[in-house]
OpenMM code with the backbone's topology and positions (N, CA, C; nanometers):
from openmm import Vec3, app, unit

residues = "MET ARG LEU ASP LYS TYR LEU LYS GLU SER ARG ILE ILE LYS ARG ARG THR ILE ALA ASN GLU ALA CYS ASP ALA GLY ARG VAL LEU VAL ASN ASP LYS VAL ALA ARG ALA SER LEU GLU VAL LYS CYS GLY ASP ILE ILE THR VAL ALA PHE GLY ASN LYS GLU THR LYS VAL ARG VAL LEU SER VAL ASN PRO SER ILE HIS LYS GLU ASP ALA GLU LYS MET TYR GLU TYR LEU".split()
positions = [
    Vec3(0.1204, -0.0950, 0.0160),
    Vec3(-0.0030, -0.0083, -0.0337),
    Vec3(0.0914, 0.1378, -0.0081),
    Vec3(0.0382, 0.2361, -0.0377),
    Vec3(0.1194, 0.3584, -0.1024),
    Vec3(0.1331, 0.4364, 0.0531),
    Vec3(0.2288, 0.4856, 0.0955),
    Vec3(0.2600, 0.5375, 0.2096),
    Vec3(0.1490, 0.6475, 0.2548),
    Vec3(0.1088, 0.7158, 0.1302),
    Vec3(0.0005, 0.8200, 0.1724),
    Vec3(-0.1268, 0.7719, 0.2166),
    Vec3(-0.1605, 0.6835, 0.1456),
    Vec3(-0.2814, 0.5806, 0.1583),
    Vec3(-0.2990, 0.5187, 0.2867),
    Vec3(-0.1760, 0.4826, 0.3252),
    Vec3(-0.1523, 0.3842, 0.4477),
    Vec3(-0.1639, 0.5227, 0.5948),
    Vec3(-0.1346, 0.6391, 0.5600),
    Vec3(-0.1622, 0.7351, 0.6579),
    Vec3(-0.2851, 0.7865, 0.6887),
    Vec3(-0.3636, 0.7951, 0.5823),
    Vec3(-0.5170, 0.7983, 0.5725),
    Vec3(-0.5725, 0.6673, 0.6326),
    Vec3(-0.5472, 0.5757, 0.5840),
    Vec3(-0.6352, 0.4635, 0.6350),
    Vec3(-0.6138, 0.4336, 0.7440),
    Vec3(-0.4950, 0.4524, 0.8230),
    Vec3(-0.4611, 0.4126, 0.9547),
    Vec3(-0.5198, 0.5499, 1.0483),
    Vec3(-0.5422, 0.6433, 1.0117),
    Vec3(-0.5959, 0.7717, 1.1062),
    Vec3(-0.4796, 0.8532, 1.1209),
    Vec3(-0.3710, 0.8334, 1.0959),
    Vec3(-0.2638, 0.8635, 1.1216),
    Vec3(-0.2721, 1.0228, 1.0945),
    Vec3(-0.3175, 1.0655, 0.9792),
    Vec3(-0.3085, 1.2029, 0.8998),
    Vec3(-0.4778, 1.1600, 0.8550),
    Vec3(-0.5455, 1.2685, 0.8689),
    Vec3(-0.6891, 1.2871, 0.8515),
    Vec3(-0.7265, 1.2707, 0.6886),
    Vec3(-0.6335, 1.3279, 0.5837),
    Vec3(-0.6852, 1.3358, 0.4760),
    Vec3(-0.5598, 1.2973, 0.3802),
    Vec3(-0.5931, 1.2160, 0.2564),
    Vec3(-0.4827, 1.1588, 0.1857),
    Vec3(-0.3786, 1.2750, 0.1113),
    Vec3(-0.4691, 1.3749, 0.1015),
    Vec3(-0.4083, 1.5198, 0.0373),
    Vec3(-0.3198, 1.5689, 0.0965),
    Vec3(-0.3681, 1.5856, 0.2339),
    Vec3(-0.2566, 1.6426, 0.3577),
    Vec3(-0.1224, 1.5204, 0.3731),
    Vec3(-0.1559, 1.4143, 0.3539),
    Vec3(-0.0581, 1.3183, 0.3617),
    Vec3(0.0634, 1.3134, 0.2378),
    Vec3(-0.0078, 1.3182, 0.1628),
    Vec3(0.0694, 1.3618, 0.0343),
    Vec3(0.1701, 1.4999, 0.0123),
    Vec3(0.0904, 1.5808, 0.0864),
    Vec3(0.1927, 1.7205, 0.1060),
    Vec3(0.2837, 1.7218, 0.2123),
    Vec3(0.2533, 1.6412, 0.3355),
    Vec3(0.3906, 1.6128, 0.4054),
    Vec3(0.4698, 1.5436, 0.3739),
    Vec3(0.4301, 1.4417, 0.2848),
    Vec3(0.5695, 1.3602, 0.2275),
    Vec3(0.6590, 1.4400, 0.1475),
    Vec3(0.5831, 1.5386, 0.0486),
    Vec3(0.6658, 1.6003, -0.0487),
    Vec3(0.7335, 1.7247, 0.0637),
    Vec3(0.6824, 1.7673, 0.1233),
    Vec3(0.7598, 1.8583, 0.2054),
    Vec3(0.8887, 1.7968, 0.3053),
    Vec3(0.8847, 1.6578, 0.3027),
    Vec3(0.9969, 1.6059, 0.3769),
    Vec3(0.9789, 1.5823, 0.5059),
    Vec3(0.8490, 1.5754, 0.5579),
    Vec3(0.8436, 1.5659, 0.7281),
    Vec3(0.7720, 1.4224, 0.7359),
    Vec3(0.7960, 1.3310, 0.6483),
    Vec3(0.7577, 1.1818, 0.6830),
    Vec3(0.8892, 1.1206, 0.6500),
    Vec3(0.9292, 1.0513, 0.7319),
    Vec3(1.0144, 0.9354, 0.7303),
    Vec3(0.9924, 0.8017, 0.7324),
    Vec3(1.0365, 0.6931, 0.6793),
    Vec3(1.0291, 0.5558, 0.6857),
    Vec3(1.1682, 0.5014, 0.6976),
    Vec3(1.1620, 0.4303, 0.7999),
    Vec3(1.2878, 0.3587, 0.8431),
    Vec3(1.4150, 0.4766, 0.8275),
    Vec3(1.3980, 0.6138, 0.9142),
    Vec3(1.4837, 0.7188, 0.9085),
    Vec3(1.5241, 0.7490, 0.7954),
    Vec3(1.4637, 0.7580, 0.6848),
    Vec3(1.5059, 0.7978, 0.5408),
    Vec3(1.3655, 0.8834, 0.4870),
    Vec3(1.4023, 0.9923, 0.4184),
    Vec3(1.2815, 1.0835, 0.3759),
    Vec3(1.1822, 0.9962, 0.2760),
    Vec3(1.0801, 1.0013, 0.2723),
    Vec3(0.9760, 0.9010, 0.1827),
    Vec3(0.8727, 0.9770, 0.0870),
    Vec3(0.8601, 0.9284, -0.0051),
    Vec3(0.7991, 0.9932, -0.1062),
    Vec3(0.6657, 0.9105, -0.0821),
    Vec3(0.5485, 0.9677, -0.1006),
    Vec3(0.4103, 0.9583, -0.1029),
    Vec3(0.3961, 0.7965, -0.1582),
    Vec3(0.4537, 0.7681, -0.2776),
    Vec3(0.4292, 0.6533, -0.3224),
    Vec3(0.5082, 0.5316, -0.2560),
    Vec3(0.5828, 0.5610, -0.1984),
    Vec3(0.6563, 0.4385, -0.1310),
    Vec3(0.5871, 0.3387, -0.0615),
    Vec3(0.6101, 0.1893, -0.1158),
    Vec3(0.5350, 0.0789, -0.0481),
    Vec3(0.5193, 0.0482, 0.0841),
    Vec3(0.4490, 0.0757, 0.1565),
    Vec3(0.4727, 0.0328, 0.3183),
    Vec3(0.4628, -0.1167, 0.3430),
    Vec3(0.5406, -0.1682, 0.4311),
    Vec3(0.5425, -0.3098, 0.4725),
    Vec3(0.5244, -0.3068, 0.6165),
    Vec3(0.4939, -0.4562, 0.6503),
    Vec3(0.4704, -0.4434, 0.8016),
    Vec3(0.6165, -0.4527, 0.8558),
    Vec3(0.6466, -0.4026, 0.9861),
    Vec3(0.7690, -0.3858, 1.0484),
    Vec3(0.8321, -0.2407, 1.0093),
    Vec3(0.7985, -0.1573, 0.8841),
    Vec3(0.8299, -0.0302, 0.8797),
    Vec3(0.8013, 0.0660, 1.0027),
    Vec3(0.9254, 0.1458, 1.0246),
    Vec3(0.8816, 0.2905, 1.1485),
    Vec3(0.9018, 0.3679, 1.0611),
    Vec3(0.7516, 0.4628, 1.0711),
    Vec3(0.7080, 0.5610, 1.0351),
    Vec3(0.7172, 0.6689, 1.1287),
    Vec3(0.8145, 0.7951, 1.0891),
    Vec3(0.8129, 0.9112, 1.1693),
    Vec3(0.7330, 1.0256, 1.1113),
    Vec3(0.6409, 1.0932, 1.1608),
    Vec3(0.5663, 1.1895, 1.1011),
    Vec3(0.5809, 1.3513, 1.1968),
    Vec3(0.6326, 1.4539, 1.1299),
    Vec3(0.6567, 1.5716, 1.2015),
    Vec3(0.5477, 1.6417, 1.1656),
    Vec3(0.4537, 1.6680, 1.3094),
    Vec3(0.3582, 1.7654, 1.3020),
    Vec3(0.4138, 1.9024, 1.3808),
    Vec3(0.4428, 1.9824, 1.3236),
    Vec3(0.4902, 2.1091, 1.3885),
    Vec3(0.6174, 2.0883, 1.4979),
    Vec3(0.5897, 2.0983, 1.6005),
    Vec3(0.6814, 2.0682, 1.7103),
    Vec3(0.6494, 1.9354, 1.7521),
    Vec3(0.5571, 1.8836, 1.7002),
    Vec3(0.5554, 1.7376, 1.7756),
    Vec3(0.5859, 1.6391, 1.6554),
    Vec3(0.6646, 1.5223, 1.7075),
    Vec3(0.6902, 1.4180, 1.6117),
    Vec3(0.6180, 1.2604, 1.6473),
    Vec3(0.5518, 1.2109, 1.5747),
    Vec3(0.5034, 1.0902, 1.5857),
    Vec3(0.5664, 0.9751, 1.5371),
    Vec3(0.6178, 0.8640, 1.6335),
    Vec3(0.6899, 0.7551, 1.5727),
    Vec3(0.5845, 0.6431, 1.5690),
    Vec3(0.5720, 0.5634, 1.4490),
    Vec3(0.4763, 0.4423, 1.4816),
    Vec3(0.5416, 0.3244, 1.4116),
    Vec3(0.5207, 0.2081, 1.4426),
    Vec3(0.5816, 0.0937, 1.3823),
    Vec3(0.4575, -0.0031, 1.3167),
    Vec3(0.4828, -0.0026, 1.1887),
    Vec3(0.3576, -0.0734, 1.0695),
    Vec3(0.3216, -0.2244, 1.1271),
    Vec3(0.2144, -0.2449, 1.2054),
    Vec3(0.1776, -0.3727, 1.2291),
    Vec3(0.1081, -0.4941, 1.1380),
    Vec3(0.0134, -0.3856, 1.0317),
    Vec3(-0.0491, -0.4590, 0.9490),
    Vec3(-0.0810, -0.3593, 0.8318),
    Vec3(-0.0953, -0.4203, 0.7050),
    Vec3(-0.1216, -0.3254, 0.5925),
    Vec3(-0.2805, -0.3843, 0.5347),
    Vec3(-0.3974, -0.3154, 0.5874),
    Vec3(-0.5288, -0.3495, 0.4962),
    Vec3(-0.5794, -0.2546, 0.4193),
    Vec3(-0.6095, -0.2752, 0.3132),
    Vec3(-0.6382, -0.1738, 0.1924),
    Vec3(-0.7671, -0.1048, 0.2338),
    Vec3(-0.8338, -0.1518, 0.3102),
    Vec3(-0.9708, -0.1233, 0.3932),
    Vec3(-0.9972, -0.1906, 0.5012),
    Vec3(-1.0433, -0.0724, 0.5948),
    Vec3(-1.0508, -0.1023, 0.7530),
    Vec3(-1.1373, 0.0046, 0.8165),
    Vec3(-1.2138, -0.0680, 0.8969),
    Vec3(-1.3477, 0.0262, 0.9789),
    Vec3(-1.2721, 0.1414, 1.0819),
    Vec3(-1.3153, 0.2276, 1.1087),
    Vec3(-1.2488, 0.3356, 1.1902),
    Vec3(-1.2332, 0.2630, 1.3065),
    Vec3(-1.2855, 0.1802, 1.3881),
    Vec3(-1.2796, 0.1330, 1.5230),
    Vec3(-1.1567, 0.0472, 1.5120),
    Vec3(-1.1023, -0.0011, 1.4224),
    Vec3(-0.9744, -0.1045, 1.3926),
    Vec3(-0.8652, -0.0441, 1.3502),
    Vec3(-0.8880, 0.0993, 1.3178),
    Vec3(-0.7798, 0.1559, 1.2675),
    Vec3(-0.6299, 0.1613, 1.3362),
    Vec3(-0.6544, 0.1606, 1.4775),
    Vec3(-0.5306, 0.1755, 1.5627),
    Vec3(-0.4505, 0.0304, 1.5690),
    Vec3(-0.5315, -0.0646, 1.5157),
    Vec3(-0.4704, -0.1877, 1.5279),
    Vec3(-0.3690, -0.2114, 1.4015),
    Vec3(-0.3636, -0.1034, 1.3263),
    Vec3(-0.2529, -0.1342, 1.2265),
    Vec3(-0.1257, -0.0850, 1.2248),
    Vec3(-0.1054, 0.0149, 1.3736),
    Vec3(0.0204, 0.0349, 1.4119),
    Vec3(0.0493, 0.0532, 1.5619),
    Vec3(0.1600, 0.0791, 1.6057),
    Vec3(0.1874, 0.0945, 1.7239),
    Vec3(0.2706, 0.1951, 1.7722),
    Vec3(0.2661, 0.2865, 1.8580),
    Vec3(0.3522, 0.3697, 1.9107),
    Vec3(0.4568, 0.3715, 1.9674),
    Vec3(0.5458, 0.4350, 1.9084),
    Vec3(0.7317, 0.3868, 1.9897),
    Vec3(0.7539, 0.5107, 2.0597),
] * unit.nanometer
topology = app.Topology()
chain = topology.addChain("A")
for resn in residues:
    res = topology.addResidue(resn, chain)
    for name in ("N", "CA", "C"):
        topology.addAtom(name, app.Element.getBySymbol(name[0]), res)
């Protein structure tokens, strides 16, 4: 699954266009490397997203193309 879509489906970022813009601005890292929105996310990847002063770091647990809102937090764990 593409990185921008994963960020949206997991509800880490609210909208896919915002996720895409964050990737273009270099605020999203995957395994400590700046990532493009088209990067394929795999289980075990570590995603770091910079929101202003705050930084969110998560480990990918599952990659589901469609998931219910209630189950979105099961797709990752905070580090």
